[in-house]
KENU-312372 format. One record per residue (C-alpha): x, y, z; residue in three letters. Coordinates in steps of 0.25 Angstrom, whole numbers, padded with zeros to 4 digits, always signed. Layout:
# residues N
XYZAla/...
//
This chain:
# residues 525
+0187-0111-0349Unk/+0181-0099-0354Unk/+0178-0086-0346Unk/+0163-0090-0344Unk/+0167-0103-0337Unk/+0178-0096-0329Unk/+0168-0086-0324Unk/+0158-0097-0320Unk/+0168-0104-0313Unk/+0172-0092-0305Unk/+0158-0089-0302Unk/+0156-0103-0297Unk/+0168-0102-0289Unk/+0163-0089-0282Unk/+0150-0095-0279Unk/+0157-0107-0272Unk/+0166-0098-0265Unk/+0154-0089-0260Unk/+0145-0101-0257Unk/+0157-0107-0249Unk/+0158-0094-0241Unk/+0143-0093-0239Unk/+0143-0108-0234Unk/+0154-0104-0225Unk/+0148-0092-0220Unk/+0135-0101-0217Unk/+0142-0111-0211Unk/+0149-0101-0202Unk/+0136-0094-0199Unk/+0130-0107-0196Unk/+0142-0111-0187Unk/+0142-0098-0180Unk/+0126-0100-0178Unk/+0127-0114-0172Unk/+0139-0109-0163Unk/+0131-0097-0159Unk/+0118-0105-0156Unk/+0127-0115-0148Unk/+0134-0105-0140Unk/+0120-0097-0139Unk/+0114-0110-0133Unk/+0126-0113-0124Unk/+0127-0099-0120Unk/+0111-0096-0120Unk/+0108-0086-0109Unk/+0094-0093-0107Unk/+0099-0107-0104Unk/+0092-0113-0092Unk/+0105-0115-0085Unk/+0109-0101-0086Unk/+0095-0095-0082Unk/+0092-0104-0071Unk/+0104-0101-0062Unk/+0104-0086-0065Unk/+0089-0086-0060Unk/+0094-0093-0047Unk/+0106-0083-0045Unk/+0097-0070-0048Unk/+0085-0074-0040Unk/+0093-0081-0028Unk/+0082-0092-0030Unk/+0081-0106-0034Unk/+0074-0106-0047Unk/+0066-0118-0052Unk/+0061-0118-0066Unk/+0051-0128-0072Unk/+0054-0126-0087Unk/+0064-0118-0095Unk/+0066-0116-0110Unk/+0074-0107-0118Unk/+0068-0098-0129Unk/+0074-0093-0143Unk/+0063-0086-0151Unk/+0059-0076-0152Unk/+0068-0073-0140Unk/+0079-0080-0133Unk/+0076-0084-0118Unk/+0069-0094-0109Unk/+0056-0097-0103Unk/+0056-0104-0088Unk/+0043-0108-0082Unk/+0040-0112-0068Unk/+0051-0103-0061Unk/+0051-0104-0047Unk/+0062-0094-0038Unk/+0065-0100-0024Unk/+0071-0089-0017Unk/+0085-0093-0012Unk/+0082-0107-0016Unk/+0073-0109-0004Unk/+0060-0118-0009Unk/+0054-0118+0005Unk/+0049-0103+0004Unk/+0040-0097-0007Unk/+0048-0095-0020Unk/+0053-0081-0023Unk/+0045-0082-0037Unk/+0039-0091-0048Unk/+0038-0089-0062Unk/+0028-0096-0071Unk/+0036-0092-0084Unk/+0049-0084-0086Unk/+0052-0080-0100Unk/+0065-0074-0103Unk/+0067-0068-0117Unk/+0079-0061-0124Unk/+0082-0056-0137Unk/+0091-0060-0147Unk/+0098-0048-0151Unk/+0100-0045-0136Unk/+0104-0059-0134Unk/+0116-0057-0143Unk/+0119-0043-0140Unk/+0114-0041-0127Unk/+0114-0055-0121Unk/+0112-0050-0106Unk/+0099-0044-0110Unk/+0085-0051-0108Unk/+0073-0045-0116Unk/+0063-0050-0107Unk/+0059-0059-0095Unk/+0044-0063-0093Unk/+0039-0069-0080Unk/+0026-0075-0080Unk/+0019-0079-0067Unk/+0030-0074-0058Unk/+0026-0075-0044Unk/+0035-0068-0033Unk/+0033-0071-0018Unk/+0038-0063-0007Unk/+0039-0069+0006Unk/+0033-0064+0020Unk/+0042-0055+0028Unk/+0049-0061+0039Unk/+0050-0075+0031Unk/+0063-0082+0027Unk/+0060-0080+0012Unk/+0058-0065+0014Unk/+0071-0064+0022Unk/+0079-0071+0011Unk/+0073-0061+0001Unk/+0077-0050+0008Unk/+0090-0054+0014Unk/+0096-0062+0002Unk/+0087-0057-0009Unk/+0080-0065-0020Unk/+0088-0059-0032Unk/+0103-0058-0034Unk/+0112-0051-0043Unk/+0120-0059-0053Unk/+0128-0047-0060Unk/+0120-0051-0072Unk/+0121-0043-0084Unk/+0107-0048-0089Unk/+0097-0036-0093Unk/+0082-0040-0093Unk/+0074-0030-0102Unk/+0060-0034-0096Unk/+0055-0043-0086Unk/+0040-0045-0087Unk/+0031-0051-0075Unk/+0017-0049-0077Unk/+0008-0056-0068Unk/+0019-0057-0057Unk/+0013-0060-0043Unk/+0021-0055-0031Unk/+0017-0061-0017Unk/+0021-0055-0004Unk/+0018-0067+0005Unk/+0014-0066+0019Unk/+0014-0075+0031Unk/-0001-0077+0031Unk/-0011-0075+0019Unk/-0010-0073+0005Unk/+0002-0065+0000Unk/+0002-0050-0004Unk/+0001-0051-0019Unk/+0005-0042-0031Unk/+0002-0046-0045Unk/+0011-0039-0056Unk/+0001-0038-0067Unk/+0013-0031-0075Unk/+0027-0032-0071Unk/+0039-0028-0081Unk/+0054-0026-0076Unk/+0063-0019-0086Unk/+0078-0017-0088Unk/+0082-0028-0077Unk/+0097-0027-0076Unk/+0106-0030-0065Unk/+0111-0017-0057Unk/+0101-0009-0065Unk/+0087-0003-0062Unk/+0075-0010-0068Unk/+0061-0004-0073Unk/+0048-0010-0069Unk/+0033-0009-0071Unk/+0023-0017-0063Unk/+0008-0018-0062Unk/+0004-0024-0049Unk/-0009-0029-0044Unk/-0009-0028-0028Unk/-0017-0036-0019Unk/-0018-0028-0006Unk/-0025-0020-0010Unk/-0028-0024-0024Unk/-0023-0014-0034Unk/-0013-0012-0045Unk/+0000-0005-0044Unk/+0009-0001-0056Unk/+0022+0003-0054Unk/+0034+0006-0063Unk/+0049+0010-0058Unk/+0063+0006-0058Unk/+0070-0004-0048Unk/+0084-0006-0046Unk/+0095-0009-0047Unk/+0091-0021-0040Unk/+0099-0024-0028Unk/+0098-0038-0025Unk/+0107-0038-0012Unk/+0099-0026-0006Unk/+0085-0026-0012Unk/+0081-0014-0003Unk/+0090-0005-0009Unk/+0085-0007-0023Unk/+0080+0006-0030Unk/+0066+0008-0036Unk/+0057+0019-0041Unk/+0045+0020-0049Unk/+0030+0024-0048Unk/+0017+0016-0045Unk/+0002+0017-0045Unk/-0008+0009-0038Unk/-0022+0008-0044Unk/-0036+0003-0040Unk/-0030-0003-0026Unk/-0043-0009-0020Unk/-0043-0007-0005Unk/-0057-0014-0003Unk/-0057-0022+0009Unk/-0042-0020+0013Unk/-0042-0019+0028Unk/-0056-0013+0028Unk/-0052-0003+0018Unk/-0059+0001+0004Unk/-0055+0009-0007Unk/-0047+0010-0020Unk/-0033+0016-0020Unk/-0024+0022-0031Unk/-0010+0027-0029Unk/+0003+0030-0036Unk/+0016+0036-0034Unk/+0031+0033-0035Unk/+0042+0025-0027Unk/+0057+0025-0026Unk/+0070+0022-0018Unk/+0074+0009-0014Unk/+0066-0005-0012Unk/+0067-0005+0003Unk/+0063+0009+0004Unk/+0054+0013-0007Unk/+0049+0028-0007Unk/+0035+0029-0012Unk/+0027+0040-0014Unk/+0013+0042-0020Unk/-0002+0045-0018Unk/-0015+0036-0017Unk/-0030+0038-0017Unk/-0041+0029-0013Unk/-0054+0035-0018Unk/-0063+0026-0010Unk/-0056+0023+0004Unk/-0064+0018+0015Unk/-0062+0010+0027Unk/-0072+0000+0032Unk/-0086+0006+0031Unk/-0081+0021+0031Unk/-0083+0030+0019Unk/-0077+0030+0006Unk/-0066+0041+0005Unk/-0055+0046-0003Unk/-0041+0045+0002Unk/-0028+0050-0005Unk/-0014+0048-0001Unk/+0000+0053-0003Unk/+0011+0045+0002Unk/+0026+0043+0003Unk/+0031+0029+0008Unk/+0043+0020+0009Unk/+0041+0006+0005Unk/+0050-0005+0008Unk/+0051-0016-0003Unk/+0059-0026+0006Unk/+0049-0026+0016Unk/+0036-0019+0012Unk/+0037-0009+0023Unk/+0031+0006+0021Unk/+0035+0018+0027Unk/+0024+0029+0026Unk/+0033+0042+0025Unk/+0021+0050+0023Unk/+0006+0048+0018Unk/-0005+0058+0016Unk/-0020+0053+0015Unk/-0031+0062+0012Unk/-0046+0060+0013Unk/-0056+0070+0011Unk/-0049+0083+0017Unk/-0041+0075+0027Unk/-0027+0072+0026Unk/-0020+0060+0035Unk/-0005+0060+0035Unk/+0002+0046+0038Unk/+0017+0040+0040Unk/+0021+0027+0045Unk/+0025+0013+0040Unk/+0019+0000+0035Unk/+0029-0010+0040Unk/+0033-0023+0048Unk/+0029-0038+0045Unk/+0016-0038+0044Unk/+0015-0024+0040Unk/+0010-0014+0050Unk/+0005+0000+0047Unk/+0010+0011+0057Unk/+0008+0025+0052Unk/+0005+0038+0059Unk/-0007+0046+0053Unk/-0011+0061+0055Unk/-0021+0071+0050Unk/-0024+0085+0054Unk/-0037+0092+0053Unk/-0043+0082+0045Unk/-0059+0080+0042Unk/-0063+0070+0052Unk/-0074+0066+0043Unk/-0064+0062+0032Unk/-0058+0052+0041Unk/-0070+0047+0047Unk/-0076+0044+0033Unk/-0065+0033+0031Unk/-0071+0024+0042Unk/-0085+0028+0044Unk/-0096+0024+0036Unk/-0106+0035+0039Unk/-0103+0050+0037Unk/-0095+0055+0047Unk/-0103+0062+0059Unk/-0093+0072+0062Unk/-0084+0082+0054Unk/-0071+0089+0060Unk/-0056+0089+0059Unk/-0047+0078+0064Unk/-0033+0077+0068Unk/-0026+0064+0071Unk/-0012+0058+0072Unk/-0011+0043+0074Unk/-0002+0031+0073Unk/-0008+0019+0065Unk/-0005+0005+0064Unk/-0011-0007+0057Unk/-0006-0020+0052Unk/-0008-0030+0042Unk/-0017-0040+0049Unk/-0031-0043+0043Unk/-0043-0034+0047Unk/-0050-0020+0044Unk/-0041-0008+0043Unk/-0048-0001+0055Unk/-0047-0014+0063Unk/-0032-0014+0061Unk/-0029+0000+0063Unk/-0021+0004+0075Unk/-0021+0019+0078Unk/-0016+0028+0089Unk/-0017+0043+0088Unk/-0024+0056+0092Unk/-0036+0063+0085Unk/-0041+0077+0086Unk/-0054+0081+0081Unk/-0058+0096+0079Unk/-0070+0104+0074Unk/-0079+0092+0075Unk/-0093+0092+0071Unk/-0105+0083+0069Unk/-0109+0082+0055Unk/-0124+0080+0058Unk/-0130+0094+0061Unk/-0140+0090+0070Unk/-0129+0082+0078Unk/-0120+0095+0077Unk/-0132+0104+0082Unk/-0133+0095+0095Unk/-0118+0096+0098Unk/-0118+0111+0096Unk/-0130+0112+0106Unk/-0124+0104+0116Unk/-0111+0112+0115Unk/-0119+0125+0117Unk/-0126+0120+0129Unk/-0114+0115+0137Unk/-0105+0127+0134Unk/-0103+0138+0145Unk/-0104+0148+0134Unk/-0114+0143+0125Unk/-0118+0150+0112Unk/-0131+0157+0112Unk/-0143+0147+0109Unk/-0157+0149+0104Unk/-0169+0144+0111Unk/-0167+0131+0103Unk/-0155+0128+0112Unk/-0147+0125+0099Unk/-0134+0135+0096Unk/-0137+0147+0089Unk/-0137+0144+0073Unk/-0124+0152+0071Unk/-0116+0145+0082Unk/-0105+0137+0076Unk/-0106+0121+0077Unk/-0098+0116+0088Unk/-0085+0108+0085Unk/-0081+0097+0094Unk/-0066+0093+0095Unk/-0059+0079+0100Unk/-0046+0073+0103Unk/-0041+0060+0107Unk/-0030+0049+0106Unk/-0036+0037+0099Unk/-0032+0023+0096Unk/-0037+0013+0085Unk/-0037-0002+0087Unk/-0045-0013+0080Unk/-0055-0004+0074Unk/-0058+0004+0087Unk/-0053+0019+0090Unk/-0050+0022+0105Unk/-0050+0036+0111Unk/-0045+0036+0124Unk/-0047+0051+0127Unk/-0055+0060+0118Unk/-0056+0075+0122Unk/-0068+0081+0114Unk/-0073+0095+0115Unk/-0083+0106+0110Unk/-0088+0118+0115Unk/-0094+0115+0129Unk/-0089+0101+0130Unk/-0076+0092+0133Unk/-0076+0078+0132Unk/-0067+0067+0135Unk/-0071+0054+0129Unk/-0064+0040+0127Unk/-0069+0028+0120Unk/-0069+0021+0106Unk/-0073+0023+0091Unk/-0075+0010+0082Unk/-0069+0013+0069Unk/-0076+0001+0063Unk/-0091+0004+0067Unk/-0088+0018+0072Unk/-0094+0016+0085Unk/-0091+0026+0096Unk/-0089+0024+0111Unk/-0083+0036+0119Unk/-0086+0040+0133Unk/-0081+0050+0142Unk/-0085+0064+0148Unk/-0089+0077+0143Unk/-0087+0090+0150Unk/-0097+0101+0147Unk/-0095+0117+0150Unk/-0110+0116+0156Unk/-0118+0108+0165Unk/-0123+0095+0160Unk/-0138+0100+0160Unk/-0133+0109+0147Unk/-0129+0096+0140Unk/-0143+0093+0137Unk/-0156+0101+0135Unk/-0170+0101+0140Unk/-0175+0092+0151Unk/-0162+0084+0151Unk/-0155+0097+0154Unk/-0164+0100+0166Unk/-0163+0085+0171Unk/-0147+0087+0171Unk/-0146+0100+0179Unk/-0148+0093+0192Unk/-0136+0083+0189Unk/-0127+0094+0182Unk/-0118+0096+0195Unk/-0115+0081+0195Unk/-0107+0083+0181Unk/-0101+0097+0184Unk/-0086+0097+0184Unk/-0076+0108+0188Unk/-0072+0112+0174Unk/-0085+0108+0166Unk/-0100+0110+0167Unk/-0102+0095+0167Unk/-0094+0082+0164Unk/-0103+0071+0159Unk/-0099+0056+0154Unk/-0102+0054+0140Unk/-0102+0042+0129Unk/-0102+0042+0115Unk/-0106+0030+0107Unk/-0113+0026+0094Unk/-0106+0027+0081Unk/-0099+0039+0073Unk/-0112+0040+0065Unk/-0121+0041+0077Unk/-0113+0044+0089Unk/-0121+0044+0103Unk/-0118+0052+0116Unk/-0129+0046+0123Unk/-0143+0051+0127Unk/-0139+0058+0140Unk/-0125+0065+0144Unk/-0124+0055+0155Unk/-0121+0043+0145Unk/-0107+0037+0149Unk/-0107+0024+0142Unk/
//
């Protein structure tokens, strides 16, 4: 065999050897692949028999699934539809949650190198129901929890649940509903805090809340101690028709602390606030409250409300079941017209300064705000004058006539033009119930006059009914002019008192817009 033939044989032998090696490598790769695929399917983390008990364990619920299938491309994972979580396995109470479609997706590289990391969970049609306070289901949630820890090493990068509906069920009537137009939770991992972003549509009042923050680590055996912090904003909250109030509100601030006692600070503005048929006014508020996520109670540490040039401070609580508002409100040297505008449709007939300190209560029962309002306190009015010039002139003239030392008056009988306007003052205990204000003992005064009255003021239609006595420094004949004064002189001694020129009964009726004292000073009804 010549050299050429020997070379060809050697090359053939070399090719055969390479081919054999290639075949062996291919066979080995195929074998490893087949074994890997077999092992992958055997140990596949998204098998229903693995996922289903994990869900039941984590959520401490019986989990029913209508359909389930695994996915491989483009992402490994599974899709479950018609998922229902029955809290603690009890099917006789409202389910904890229902999910129309749950899509769990991983990533191939993460599955190989980080098998405990999930790329995304998408929840479509999630509906969560919180039972009413005092019910068996609510007690189970708070005492036993609805989520437990499994010491899992699983980490979920993102949970998306746009369109989630959260219902707080009530004993009677429709639930209090929140619709999450957007809801994203990031970096979900056992014993680690998670990040969240939410855009929530509220129903009472109607509005939109946007919140971002950090929650956790989540303590399943003690929900109340779970830490949380973040910021929020409320936009275009529509108060129209809510308990007789009207307007549109905006608010924003920050929150922090723990779930059972969230410290919330912020500010709010209502550009067009009114109650009933009152004027439209602007109201601004700064507040510091503590909110309990476990029972919804609110402690108002401090709130400052401003309207016009007046400021009202408040502290108290919104607590109990059903919720009852119990707050203490106070104001110092505020403009009485600022406050009257809120409840009166007509321009306020008086101006001056007001101080008050009162305890306020109202509950969740249906009805107008003013009808539900329950108030007890004390009010003081100073430097009060009538807005209408002609009405104030009559007051000035009356005061001048009945004073022991009247100012000099011209022939017209009216006070001199440079004389100051007469200011009135009043003080009384007060009580508001079912839209009516009760005044058991009003002490009012102006130069030459001291009055003690009692009666009512209707907050809904502004009707007045006050009766009592008025003490004048001079005789009753000085209370009027002309022929009436002459007629009253003979009877003046009957009204004369030791410490006053005269004491006469009086009644004030009509409305806040058109008060009436009667045609004669003897009116007593």
